[in-house]
C-alpha positions in Angstrom: 65.2 -12.2 28.0 62.6 -12.3 25.2 64.3 -13.0 21.8 62.8 -11.4 18.7 63.7 -12.1 15.1 63.0 -9.2 12.7 62.5 -9.8 9.0 62.6 -7.4 6.1 64.6 -5.0 8.2 65.8 -1.6 7.1 68.1 0.8 8.8 65.2 3.0 10.0 63.7 -0.1 11.7 66.9 -0.7 13.7 67.2 2.9 14.7 63.6 2.9 16.1 63.7 -0.5 17.8 67.3 -0.8 19.2 66.7 1.6 22.2 64.1 -0.9 23.6 66.6 -3.7 23.9 67.9 -2.5 27.3 64.7 -0.9 28.6 62.2 -3.7 27.7 64.3 -6.8 28.3 64.4 -7.8 24.7 67.0 -9.3 22.5 66.8 -8.5 18.8 68.2 -10.2 15.7 67.7 -8.3 12.5 67.5 -9.9 9.1 67.2 -8.1 5.8 65.6 -11.0 4.1 61.8 -11.4 4.0 60.1 -14.1 6.0 59.1 -16.9 3.7 59.0 -20.7 3.8 62.6 -20.7 2.8 63.9 -18.3 5.4 61.7 -19.2 8.4 64.5 -21.3 9.9 66.3 -18.1 10.8 63.7 -17.7 13.6 64.9 -20.8 15.3 65.6 -20.0 19.0 63.4 -16.9 19.0 60.3 -16.3 21.1 58.7 -14.0 18.6 59.1 -12.8 15.0 58.5 -9.2 13.9 57.3 -8.9 10.3 56.3 -6.2 7.8 53.8 -5.9 4.9 55.6 -8.1 2.4 56.6 -10.9 4.7 54.7 -14.2 4.2 52.9 -15.7 7.2 51.0 -18.5 5.5 50.0 -21.9 6.9 53.4 -23.5 6.1 55.3 -20.7 7.8 53.0 -20.8 10.8 53.5 -24.5 11.2 57.3 -24.1 11.1 57.2 -21.2 13.6 55.0 -23.3 16.0 57.3 -26.3 15.6 60.3 -24.1 16.6 58.5 -22.8 19.7 57.8 -19.3 18.4 54.7 -18.0 20.1 54.2 -14.5 18.7 54.0 -12.9 15.3 54.3 -9.1 15.8 53.3 -7.1 12.8 54.9 -3.7 12.7 52.1 -2.4 10.5 48.3 -2.1 10.6 47.4 -4.3 7.6 47.5 -8.1 7.9 46.4 -9.5 4.6 49.8 -11.2 4.4 48.9 -13.4 7.4 46.6 -16.4 7.4 44.7 -15.3 10.4 42.2 -18.1 10.3 45.0 -20.8 10.2 46.9 -19.0 13.0 44.0 -19.2 15.4 44.8 -21.4 18.4 48.3 -22.0 17.0 50.2 -18.8 17.3 49.4 -15.2 18.5 49.3 -12.4 16.0 49.5 -8.8 17.0 49.4 -5.6 14.9 49.9 -1.8 15.2 46.4 -0.5 14.5 47.1 3.2 14.5 50.8 4.3 14.3 50.1 7.7 12.6 47.0 8.2 10.5 48.3 11.7 9.7 51.4 10.3 8.0 49.4 8.3 5.5 46.7 10.8 4.9 49.2 13.7 4.4 51.1 11.6 1.9 47.9 10.9 0.0 47.3 14.7 -0.2 50.9 15.3 -1.1 50.6 12.9 -4.1 47.3 14.5 -5.2 48.8 18.1 -5.1 51.9 17.0 -6.8 49.9 15.3 -9.6 47.3 18.0 -10.3 49.7 20.9 -10.1 52.5 19.1 -12.0 55.0 19.8 -9.2 57.1 16.7 -10.1 57.4 17.9 -13.7 58.2 21.5 -12.7 61.0 20.2 -10.5 62.6 18.3 -13.3 62.2 21.2 -15.8 63.7 23.9 -13.6 66.7 21.7 -12.7 67.5 22.0 -16.5 66.7 25.8 -16.4 63.5 25.2 -18.4 61.0 27.7 -17.1 58.3 27.1 -19.7 54.7 26.6 -18.4 53.6 24.7 -21.4 51.7 21.6 -20.4 51.7 22.6 -16.7 48.1 23.6 -16.3 46.4 21.9 -13.4 43.0 22.4 -11.7 41.7 23.7 -8.4 40.8 21.2 -5.7 38.4 23.7 -4.2 34.8 22.7 -5.2 35.8 19.3 -6.5 34.2 16.1 -5.2 36.5 13.5 -3.5 35.3 10.0 -2.9 36.9 8.3 0.1 36.7 4.6 0.3 37.2 3.5 3.9 36.6 5.8 6.8 38.8 4.4 9.5 41.3 6.7 11.3 43.3 7.4 8.1 40.3 7.9 5.9 38.8 10.4 8.4 42.0 12.4 8.7 42.2 12.5 4.9 38.6 13.7 4.8 39.4 16.6 7.2 42.4 17.6 5.0 40.1 17.6 1.9 37.5 19.7 3.7 40.3 22.2 4.5 40.8 22.6 0.7 37.1 23.3 0.2 36.4 19.9 -1.4 33.0 18.2 -1.3 33.4 14.8 0.4 31.4 11.6 -0.2 32.5 8.3 1.3 31.8 4.5 1.3 32.4 2.1 4.1 30.9 -1.3 4.9 30.7 0.0 8.5 29.9 3.7 8.4 31.1 5.8 11.3 28.1 6.7 13.4 27.5 10.4 14.1 30.5 11.4 12.0 28.8 13.9 9.7 30.2 12.1 6.7 28.0 11.8 3.6 28.0 8.1 2.9 26.9 6.8 -0.5 26.9 3.5 -2.3 30.2 2.5 -4.0 28.6 2.9 -7.5 27.4 6.4 -6.6 30.9 7.3 -5.3 32.4 6.1 -8.6 29.9 8.1 -10.5 30.2 11.5 -8.8 33.9 11.7 -7.7 36.5 13.8 -9.4 39.1 12.2 -7.1 38.9 8.8 -5.5 41.2 7.9 -2.6 41.4 4.3 -1.1 41.9 3.9 2.6 40.4 0.5 3.3 42.1 -2.8 4.2 42.6 -5.6 1.7 40.1 -8.5 2.0 38.2 -10.9 -0.2 35.5 -8.2 -0.5 37.9 -5.4 -1.4 40.3 -7.3 -3.7 40.3 -5.6 -7.1 37.5 -3.3 -6.1 38.9 -0.9 -8.8 38.5 -3.1 -11.9 37.3 -2.7 -15.5 33.6 -2.3 -14.6 34.3 0.1 -11.8 36.4 2.3 -14.0 33.7 2.4 -16.6 31.4 4.0 -14.0 33.8 6.8 -13.1 33.9 10.3 -14.4 36.2 11.0 -17.4 39.5 12.3 -16.1 39.1 10.9 -12.6 42.2 11.0 -10.3 42.8 7.7 -8.3 44.9 7.6 -5.2 46.0 4.4 -3.4 48.0 4.6 -0.2 46.5 1.4 1.3 47.1 -2.0 -0.4 48.1 -2.6 -4.1 45.6 -5.4 -4.8 42.7 -3.0 -4.2 43.3 -2.0 -7.8 43.5 -4.3 -10.9 46.7 -2.8 -12.3 45.9 -4.0 -15.9 42.5 -2.3 -15.7 44.1 0.9 -14.3 46.7 0.9 -17.2 43.9 0.5 -19.8 41.9 3.3 -18.1 45.0 5.6 -18.3 45.7 4.7 -21.9 42.1 5.4 -22.9 42.2 8.7 -21.0 39.2 7.6 -18.8 41.6 8.0 -15.8 43.2 11.5 -15.7 45.9 10.5 -13.2 46.9 7.8 -10.8 49.0 8.3 -7.6 50.1 5.0 -6.2 52.1 4.4 -3.0 51.4 0.6 -3.3 51.3 -1.9 -6.1 49.8 -5.4 -6.3 53.1 -7.2 -7.1 55.4 -4.9 -5.0 56.7 -7.6 -2.7 59.9 -8.3 -4.6 60.4 -4.8 -5.9 59.6 -2.1 -3.3 61.9 -1.1 -0.5 65.0 -2.1 -2.6 67.3 -0.2 -4.9 66.6 -1.6 -8.4 68.2 1.3 -10.3 71.0 -0.9 -11.6 68.7 -3.7 -12.8 66.2 -4.3 -15.5 62.7 -4.2 -14.0 61.1 -7.4 -15.0 57.6 -6.3 -14.1 56.4 -5.0 -17.5 53.1 -3.7 -16.0 54.8 -1.6 -13.4 57.3 -0.3 -15.9 54.5 0.8 -18.2 52.6 2.5 -15.4 55.7 4.4 -14.3 56.4 5.5 -17.9 53.0 7.2 -18.1 53.3 11.0 -17.7 50.2 11.2 -15.4 51.2 8.4 -13.0 53.2 9.0 -9.8 54.5 6.0 -7.9 56.1 6.1 -4.5 57.5 2.9 -2.9 55.1 2.3 0.0 56.5 5.2 1.9 53.3 6.9 3.2 54.0 5.5 6.7 57.5 6.8 6.8 57.6 9.7 9.2 59.6 10.0 12.4 56.4 10.1 14.5 55.0 7.0 12.8 58.3 5.0 13.2 58.4 5.9 16.9 54.8 4.8 17.4 55.3 1.6 15.5 58.3 0.6 17.6 56.6 1.5 20.9 53.4 -0.4 20.1 55.1 -3.4 18.7 57.4 -3.7 21.8 54.3 -3.2 24.0 52.5 -6.0 22.2 55.3 -8.4 22.7 56.0 -7.6 26.3 52.3 -7.4 27.1 51.9 -11.0 25.9 54.7 -12.4 28.0 54.0 -10.4 31.1 50.2 -10.1 31.1 49.1 -13.7 30.8 48.9 -13.5 27.0 46.3 -10.7 27.0 46.8 -7.8 24.6 44.2 -5.5 23.0 46.0 -5.5 19.6 45.7 -9.3 19.0 44.1 -10.4 15.8 41.8 -13.4 15.7 39.5 -15.0 13.1 35.9 -15.0 14.2 32.4 -14.9 12.6 33.9 -15.1 9.1 36.3 -12.1 9.4 39.5 -11.1 11.0 39.3 -8.3 13.6 40.7 -7.1 16.8 40.1 -9.4 19.7 37.6 -8.2 22.2 38.4 -8.9 25.8 35.2 -11.0 26.2 36.4 -13.3 23.4 40.1 -13.6 24.3 39.7 -16.9 26.1 38.0 -18.5 23.1 41.0 -17.6 20.9 43.8 -18.6 23.2 46.4 -21.0 21.9 45.7 -24.3 23.6 
């Protein structure tokens, strides 16, 4: 029986994973607390830990996991910026879910955009009070506007298809452009300059940290709409707030936030929010914040559970080989290629 300790667990996690206990030969322990240096001891006696985006898997946590005999860190997400991949190499195996549902995230990004530019959230609040005035509700057509998509992986390309369906002109930036994709790639500076809407769909790395900052915002069109359904730290939140206050940024739609770890996924309605920056952003009439829910569809949850279970069982029943293992190689973290697996095996 393979024992797995789940951290930062919600009811929807339990509902999607529990059916696999009997069918996959796994034993689950669910913890609501996040994985940190202070909580890592909860994993004692486990063969694997299953973590989410705001759990901490740094060097200290990795050392403790290894000392307790834990061999696998199974991410139930695609991003892995919260894991020290370089330190983990040859110490512990790290797996992720590379593509649980690109449609879920891309569709949420478009939902945010439509809600913002057509003032749907304001209309909902007004009509609940029987206020049917249209004052201040004027939006703009998406048709004919230019959308700049940063990151053209699976999610980015699905979002591009959706935007094309609305008749939008698409330009894109990616360090590794998709060959023969028909996508109009431009430099990042050019994307900032020409885009009416900018949507971020790239991973967080040293290269992309605060890619939207004061200088970047200065290069953008007046009234630009910024969407972020990827990782909060892609945007310097202070620069974003200043851009909104100066009316350089026309609207911001955020499903993620740089300092979300101790805020998102929890009910904070009965507490004073101590993050003044987030409080000020939420208070802006042209800012929409959702709490990292872009992934949250029935299809995505089912795919996350299936792939995560497959990653764990594949490791224990297939001589440690799994296509979704992460390694640190040539200066960057990436999916292990089969030809490199032996070089990255835990000794």
